[in-house]
Each structure stands twice: as C-alpha cells, then as structure tokens.
PyMOL Python script that loads the backbone (N, CA, C, O; Angstrom):
from pymol import cmd

cmd.read_pdbstr("""\
ATOM      1  N   MET A   1      50.069 -88.174  10.583  1.00  0.00           N
ATOM      2  CA  MET A   1      51.207 -88.260   9.781  1.00  0.00           C
ATOM      3  C   MET A   1      50.564 -87.995   8.228  1.00  0.00           C
ATOM      4  O   MET A   1      51.046 -87.143   7.481  1.00  0.00           O
ATOM      5  N   SER A   2      49.538 -88.749   7.893  1.00  0.00           N
ATOM      6  CA  SER A   2      48.680 -88.628   6.522  1.00  0.00           C
ATOM      7  C   SER A   2      48.296 -87.345   6.507  1.00  0.00           C
ATOM      8  O   SER A   2      48.596 -86.630   5.551  1.00  0.00           O
ATOM      9  N   LEU A   3      47.521 -86.838   7.650  1.00  0.00           N
ATOM     10  CA  LEU A   3      46.830 -85.551   7.292  1.00  0.00           C
ATOM     11  C   LEU A   3      47.751 -84.555   7.125  1.00  0.00           C
ATOM     12  O   LEU A   3      47.353 -83.782   6.255  1.00  0.00           O
ATOM     13  N   VAL A   4      48.978 -84.185   7.651  1.00  0.00           N
ATOM     14  CA  VAL A   4      49.722 -83.338   7.485  1.00  0.00           C
ATOM     15  C   VAL A   4      50.488 -83.413   5.760  1.00  0.00           C
ATOM     16  O   VAL A   4      50.799 -82.391   5.150  1.00  0.00           O
ATOM     17  N   ARG A   5      50.671 -84.752   5.235  1.00  0.00           N
ATOM     18  CA  ARG A   5      50.881 -84.650   4.142  1.00  0.00           C
ATOM     19  C   ARG A   5      49.926 -84.458   3.125  1.00  0.00           C
ATOM     20  O   ARG A   5      50.305 -84.143   1.997  1.00  0.00           O
ATOM     21  N   GLN A   6      48.598 -84.626   3.416  1.00  0.00           N
ATOM     22  CA  GLN A   6      47.408 -84.192   2.618  1.00  0.00           C
ATOM     23  C   GLN A   6      47.420 -82.781   2.428  1.00  0.00           C
ATOM     24  O   GLN A   6      47.315 -82.233   1.330  1.00  0.00           O
ATOM     25  N   GLN A   7      47.584 -82.056   3.812  1.00  0.00           N
ATOM     26  CA  GLN A   7      47.604 -80.561   3.764  1.00  0.00           C
ATOM     27  C   GLN A   7      48.700 -79.943   2.814  1.00  0.00           C
ATOM     28  O   GLN A   7      48.477 -78.966   2.099  1.00  0.00           O
ATOM     29  N   SER A   8      49.753 -80.522   2.867  1.00  0.00           N
ATOM     30  CA  SER A   8      50.980 -80.106   2.190  1.00  0.00           C
ATOM     31  C   SER A   8      50.900 -80.235   0.600  1.00  0.00           C
ATOM     32  O   SER A   8      51.398 -79.351  -0.098  1.00  0.00           O
ATOM     33  N   GLN A   9      50.237 -81.402   0.004  1.00  0.00           N
ATOM     34  CA  GLN A   9      49.852 -81.706  -1.070  1.00  0.00           C
ATOM     35  C   GLN A   9      48.728 -80.645  -1.547  1.00  0.00           C
ATOM     36  O   GLN A   9      48.711 -80.200  -2.694  1.00  0.00           O
ATOM     37  N   MET A  10      47.857 -80.310  -0.622  1.00  0.00           N
ATOM     38  CA  MET A  10      46.868 -79.101  -1.288  1.00  0.00           C
ATOM     39  C   MET A  10      47.402 -77.984  -1.574  1.00  0.00           C
ATOM     40  O   MET A  10      47.151 -77.421  -2.639  1.00  0.00           O
ATOM     41  N   SER A  11      48.282 -77.447  -0.604  1.00  0.00           N
ATOM     42  CA  SER A  11      48.752 -76.166  -0.520  1.00  0.00           C
ATOM     43  C   SER A  11      49.829 -76.122  -2.057  1.00  0.00           C
ATOM     44  O   SER A  11      49.766 -75.120  -2.769  1.00  0.00           O
ATOM     45  N   SER A  12      50.617 -77.098  -2.376  1.00  0.00           N
ATOM     46  CA  SER A  12      51.124 -77.283  -3.421  1.00  0.00           C
ATOM     47  C   SER A  12      50.406 -77.269  -4.650  1.00  0.00           C
ATOM     48  O   SER A  12      50.839 -76.818  -5.711  1.00  0.00           O
ATOM     49  N   PHE A  13      49.136 -77.852  -4.432  1.00  0.00           N
ATOM     50  CA  PHE A  13      48.324 -77.846  -5.754  1.00  0.00           C
ATOM     51  C   PHE A  13      47.452 -76.296  -5.955  1.00  0.00           C
ATOM     52  O   PHE A  13      47.045 -75.859  -7.031  1.00  0.00           O
ATOM     53  N   SER A  14      47.332 -75.746  -4.828  1.00  0.00           N
ATOM     54  CA  SER A  14      46.633 -74.567  -5.019  1.00  0.00           C
ATOM     55  C   SER A  14      47.547 -73.539  -5.565  1.00  0.00           C
ATOM     56  O   SER A  14      47.063 -72.603  -6.200  1.00  0.00           O
ATOM     57  N   VAL A  15      49.105 -73.645  -5.334  1.00  0.00           N
ATOM     58  CA  VAL A  15      49.896 -72.650  -5.738  1.00  0.00           C
ATOM     59  C   VAL A  15      50.068 -73.023  -7.234  1.00  0.00           C
ATOM     60  O   VAL A  15      50.175 -72.097  -8.038  1.00  0.00           O
ATOM     61  N   HIS A  16      50.102 -74.277  -7.661  1.00  0.00           N
ATOM     62  CA  HIS A  16      50.312 -74.490  -9.057  1.00  0.00           C
ATOM     63  C   HIS A  16      49.118 -74.088  -9.779  1.00  0.00           C
ATOM     64  O   HIS A  16      49.266 -73.613 -10.905  1.00  0.00           O
ATOM     65  N   SER A  17      47.669 -74.244  -9.165  1.00  0.00           N
ATOM     66  CA  SER A  17      46.725 -73.917  -9.930  1.00  0.00           C
ATOM     67  C   SER A  17      46.666 -72.356 -10.317  1.00  0.00           C
ATOM     68  O   SER A  17      46.219 -71.868 -11.355  1.00  0.00           O
ATOM     69  N   SER A  18      47.354 -71.566  -8.983  1.00  0.00           N
ATOM     70  CA  SER A  18      47.179 -70.292  -9.240  1.00  0.00           C
ATOM     71  C   SER A  18      48.175 -69.697 -10.173  1.00  0.00           C
ATOM     72  O   SER A  18      48.010 -68.613 -10.732  1.00  0.00           O
ATOM     73  N   VAL A  19      49.185 -70.438 -10.308  1.00  0.00           N
ATOM     74  CA  VAL A  19      50.267 -70.223 -11.539  1.00  0.00           C
ATOM     75  C   VAL A  19      49.710 -70.293 -12.757  1.00  0.00           C
ATOM     76  O   VAL A  19      49.972 -69.400 -13.562  1.00  0.00           O
ATOM     77  N   ASP A  20      48.645 -71.603 -13.202  1.00  0.00           N
ATOM     78  CA  ASP A  20      48.125 -71.960 -14.272  1.00  0.00           C
ATOM     79  C   ASP A  20      47.082 -70.754 -14.627  1.00  0.00           C
ATOM     80  O   ASP A  20      46.848 -70.431 -15.792  1.00  0.00           O
ATOM     81  N   VAL A  21      46.516 -70.160 -13.559  1.00  0.00           N
ATOM     82  CA  VAL A  21      45.497 -69.215 -13.791  1.00  0.00           C
ATOM     83  C   VAL A  21      46.057 -67.983 -14.319  1.00  0.00           C
ATOM     84  O   VAL A  21      45.539 -67.381 -15.259  1.00  0.00           O
ATOM     85  N   GLY A  22      47.236 -67.558 -13.651  1.00  0.00           N
ATOM     86  CA  GLY A  22      48.014 -66.456 -14.259  1.00  0.00           C
ATOM     87  C   GLY A  22      48.380 -66.638 -15.560  1.00  0.00           C
ATOM     88  O   GLY A  22      48.195 -65.762 -16.405  1.00  0.00           O
ATOM     89  N   ARG A  23      48.909 -67.748 -15.816  1.00  0.00           N
ATOM     90  CA  ARG A  23      49.376 -68.024 -17.222  1.00  0.00           C
ATOM     91  C   ARG A  23      48.269 -68.118 -18.230  1.00  0.00           C
ATOM     92  O   ARG A  23      48.516 -67.754 -19.380  1.00  0.00           O
ATOM     93  N   HIS A  24      47.250 -68.502 -17.969  1.00  0.00           N
ATOM     94  CA  HIS A  24      45.993 -68.497 -18.742  1.00  0.00           C
ATOM     95  C   HIS A  24      45.430 -67.171 -19.065  1.00  0.00           C
ATOM     96  O   HIS A  24      45.017 -66.854 -20.181  1.00  0.00           O
ATOM     97  N   LEU A  25      45.439 -66.301 -17.856  1.00  0.00           N
ATOM     98  CA  LEU A  25      44.998 -64.825 -17.952  1.00  0.00           C
ATOM     99  C   LEU A  25      46.075 -63.924 -18.956  1.00  0.00           C
ATOM    100  O   LEU A  25      45.697 -63.086 -19.775  1.00  0.00           O
ATOM    101  N   PHE A  26      47.351 -64.262 -18.717  1.00  0.00           N
ATOM    102  CA  PHE A  26      48.402 -63.672 -19.659  1.00  0.00           C
ATOM    103  C   PHE A  26      47.795 -63.910 -20.984  1.00  0.00           C
ATOM    104  O   PHE A  26      47.213 -63.020 -21.604  1.00  0.00           O
ATOM    105  N   ILE A  27      47.949 -65.234 -21.452  1.00  0.00           N
ATOM    106  CA  ILE A  27      47.885 -65.651 -22.729  1.00  0.00           C
ATOM    107  C   ILE A  27      46.668 -64.970 -23.396  1.00  0.00           C
ATOM    108  O   ILE A  27      46.632 -64.410 -24.492  1.00  0.00           O
ATOM    109  N   LEU A  28      45.611 -65.155 -22.428  1.00  0.00           N
ATOM    110  CA  LEU A  28      44.176 -64.786 -22.907  1.00  0.00           C
ATOM    111  C   LEU A  28      44.209 -63.089 -23.327  1.00  0.00           C
ATOM    112  O   LEU A  28      43.563 -62.562 -24.233  1.00  0.00           O
ATOM    113  N   HIS A  29      45.173 -62.419 -22.368  1.00  0.00           N
ATOM    114  CA  HIS A  29      45.412 -61.010 -22.593  1.00  0.00           C
ATOM    115  C   HIS A  29      46.290 -60.673 -23.839  1.00  0.00           C
ATOM    116  O   HIS A  29      46.162 -59.693 -24.573  1.00  0.00           O
ATOM    117  N   LEU A  30      46.988 -61.436 -23.910  1.00  0.00           N
ATOM    118  CA  LEU A  30      48.081 -61.438 -25.202  1.00  0.00           C
ATOM    119  C   LEU A  30      47.219 -61.794 -26.294  1.00  0.00           C
ATOM    120  O   LEU A  30      47.648 -61.245 -27.309  1.00  0.00           O
ATOM    121  N   HIS A  31      46.261 -62.426 -26.513  1.00  0.00           N
ATOM    122  CA  HIS A  31      45.442 -62.710 -27.585  1.00  0.00           C
ATOM    123  C   HIS A  31      44.495 -61.649 -28.054  1.00  0.00           C
ATOM    124  O   HIS A  31      44.099 -61.446 -29.202  1.00  0.00           O
ATOM    125  N   VAL A  32      44.153 -60.892 -26.738  1.00  0.00           N
ATOM    126  CA  VAL A  32      43.277 -59.746 -27.092  1.00  0.00           C
ATOM    127  C   VAL A  32      43.825 -58.599 -27.768  1.00  0.00           C
ATOM    128  O   VAL A  32      43.288 -57.831 -28.566  1.00  0.00           O
ATOM    129  N   GLU A  33      45.205 -58.629 -27.216  1.00  0.00           N
ATOM    130  CA  GLU A  33      45.967 -57.220 -27.653  1.00  0.00           C
ATOM    131  C   GLU A  33      46.323 -57.824 -29.014  1.00  0.00           C
ATOM    132  O   GLU A  33      46.129 -56.923 -29.831  1.00  0.00           O
ATOM    133  N   VAL A  34      46.711 -58.819 -29.582  1.00  0.00           N
ATOM    134  CA  VAL A  34      47.098 -59.201 -30.808  1.00  0.00           C
ATOM    135  C   VAL A  34      45.743 -58.926 -31.648  1.00  0.00           C
ATOM    136  O   VAL A  34      45.781 -58.108 -32.567  1.00  0.00           O
ATOM    137  N   LEU A  35      44.690 -59.527 -31.373  1.00  0.00           N
ATOM    138  CA  LEU A  35      43.405 -59.278 -31.818  1.00  0.00           C
ATOM    139  C   LEU A  35      43.201 -57.816 -32.198  1.00  0.00           C
ATOM    140  O   LEU A  35      42.886 -57.465 -33.335  1.00  0.00           O
ATOM    141  N   LYS A  36      43.384 -57.055 -31.259  1.00  0.00           N
ATOM    142  CA  LYS A  36      43.419 -55.364 -31.455  1.00  0.00           C
ATOM    143  C   LYS A  36      44.317 -54.895 -32.656  1.00  0.00           C
ATOM    144  O   LYS A  36      43.986 -54.222 -33.631  1.00  0.00           O
ATOM    145  N   ILE A  37      45.479 -55.402 -32.345  1.00  0.00           N
ATOM    146  CA  ILE A  37      46.529 -54.846 -33.286  1.00  0.00           C
ATOM    147  C   ILE A  37      45.841 -55.312 -34.966  1.00  0.00           C
ATOM    148  O   ILE A  37      45.644 -54.513 -35.881  1.00  0.00           O
ATOM    149  N   ILE A  38      45.608 -56.620 -34.998  1.00  0.00           N
ATOM    150  CA  ILE A  38      45.169 -56.974 -36.224  1.00  0.00           C
ATOM    151  C   ILE A  38      43.934 -56.112 -36.833  1.00  0.00           C
ATOM    152  O   ILE A  38      43.794 -55.619 -37.952  1.00  0.00           O
ATOM    153  N   ASN A  39      43.155 -56.111 -35.781  1.00  0.00           N
ATOM    154  CA  ASN A  39      41.992 -55.207 -36.048  1.00  0.00           C
ATOM    155  C   ASN A  39      42.142 -53.927 -36.928  1.00  0.00           C
ATOM    156  O   ASN A  39      41.599 -53.713 -38.011  1.00  0.00           O
ATOM    157  N   VAL A  40      43.192 -52.938 -36.072  1.00  0.00           N
ATOM    158  CA  VAL A  40      43.523 -51.621 -36.527  1.00  0.00           C
ATOM    159  C   VAL A  40      44.363 -51.685 -37.919  1.00  0.00           C
ATOM    160  O   VAL A  40      44.217 -50.865 -38.825  1.00  0.00           O
ATOM    161  N   VAL A  41      45.364 -52.901 -37.953  1.00  0.00           N
ATOM    162  CA  VAL A  41      45.961 -53.023 -39.166  1.00  0.00           C
ATOM    163  C   VAL A  41      44.976 -53.212 -40.322  1.00  0.00           C
ATOM    164  O   VAL A  41      45.026 -52.504 -41.327  1.00  0.00           O
ATOM    165  N   TRP A  42      44.009 -54.268 -40.133  1.00  0.00           N
ATOM    166  CA  TRP A  42      43.203 -54.734 -41.226  1.00  0.00           C
ATOM    167  C   TRP A  42      42.566 -53.302 -41.833  1.00  0.00           C
ATOM    168  O   TRP A  42      42.690 -52.847 -42.971  1.00  0.00           O
ATOM    169  N   CYS A  43      41.762 -52.688 -40.555  1.00  0.00           N
ATOM    170  CA  CYS A  43      40.866 -51.527 -41.107  1.00  0.00           C
ATOM    171  C   CYS A  43      41.924 -50.374 -41.715  1.00  0.00           C
ATOM    172  O   CYS A  43      41.504 -49.880 -42.762  1.00  0.00           O
ATOM    173  N   GLN A  44      43.006 -49.936 -41.334  1.00  0.00           N
ATOM    174  CA  GLN A  44      43.791 -49.125 -42.157  1.00  0.00           C
ATOM    175  C   GLN A  44      44.098 -49.894 -43.670  1.00  0.00           C
ATOM    176  O   GLN A  44      44.071 -49.217 -44.697  1.00  0.00           O
ATOM    177  N   PHE A  45      44.333 -51.076 -43.704  1.00  0.00           N
ATOM    178  CA  PHE A  45      44.714 -51.492 -44.903  1.00  0.00           C
ATOM    179  C   PHE A  45      43.485 -51.434 -45.773  1.00  0.00           C
ATOM    180  O   PHE A  45      43.589 -51.018 -46.926  1.00  0.00           O
ATOM    181  N   ARG A  46      42.113 -51.901 -45.195  1.00  0.00           N
ATOM    182  CA  ARG A  46      41.027 -51.704 -46.123  1.00  0.00           C
ATOM    183  C   ARG A  46      41.001 -50.230 -46.478  1.00  0.00           C
ATOM    184  O   ARG A  46      41.040 -49.878 -47.657  1.00  0.00           O
ATOM    185  N   ASN A  47      40.936 -49.374 -45.489  1.00  0.00           N
ATOM    186  CA  ASN A  47      40.624 -47.950 -45.868  1.00  0.00           C
ATOM    187  C   ASN A  47      41.707 -47.461 -46.790  1.00  0.00           C
ATOM    188  O   ASN A  47      41.272 -46.607 -47.564  1.00  0.00           O
ATOM    189  N   PHE A  48      43.136 -47.769 -46.966  1.00  0.00           N
ATOM    190  CA  PHE A  48      43.938 -47.545 -47.976  1.00  0.00           C
ATOM    191  C   PHE A  48      43.670 -48.024 -49.228  1.00  0.00           C
ATOM    192  O   PHE A  48      43.916 -47.410 -50.266  1.00  0.00           O
ATOM    193  N   ARG A  49      43.078 -49.304 -49.140  1.00  0.00           N
ATOM    194  CA  ARG A  49      42.689 -50.090 -50.666  1.00  0.00           C
ATOM    195  C   ARG A  49      41.599 -49.382 -51.146  1.00  0.00           C
ATOM    196  O   ARG A  49      41.641 -49.181 -52.360  1.00  0.00           O
ATOM    197  N   CYS A  50      40.396 -48.836 -50.409  1.00  0.00           N
ATOM    198  CA  CYS A  50      39.346 -48.316 -50.806  1.00  0.00           C
ATOM    199  C   CYS A  50      39.777 -46.825 -51.384  1.00  0.00           C
ATOM    200  O   CYS A  50      39.096 -46.353 -52.294  1.00  0.00           O
ATOM    201  N   LYS A  51      40.804 -46.144 -50.910  1.00  0.00           N
ATOM    202  CA  LYS A  51      40.824 -44.779 -51.530  1.00  0.00           C
ATOM    203  C   LYS A  51      41.829 -45.519 -52.835  1.00  0.00           C
ATOM    204  O   LYS A  51      42.226 -44.830 -53.774  1.00  0.00           O
TER     205      LYS A  51
END
""", "prot")
cmd.dss("prot")
cmd.show_as("cartoon", "prot")
cmd.util.cbc("prot")
cmd.orient("prot")
C-alpha cells in the first residue's frame, strides 16, 4: 500500500518538475530574446547619435 502511494507521489513530482523546467527554459528564452532586441535598439540608437 505504501509502495503504491510512494510511486504515485514520485510520478506527480516528475510531472511538476518537468513543467517547472519547461517554464524556466521559456523564461530564459524570453530573456535572451529581450536582450537581443535591447542590443539591436541600443546599437541603432548609438549609431544614430554618432551621426
């Protein structure tokens, strides 16, 4: 009885951890995209200011 309960807890934990990993990867990808956009905008602004 306790063994079945432990297995169900482990499976639910693995599902939650995979969701958390997906969320972390999504947030990380979002940060990278935002940094790329900021970098492009900053380079254009700097070039415009230098001219």
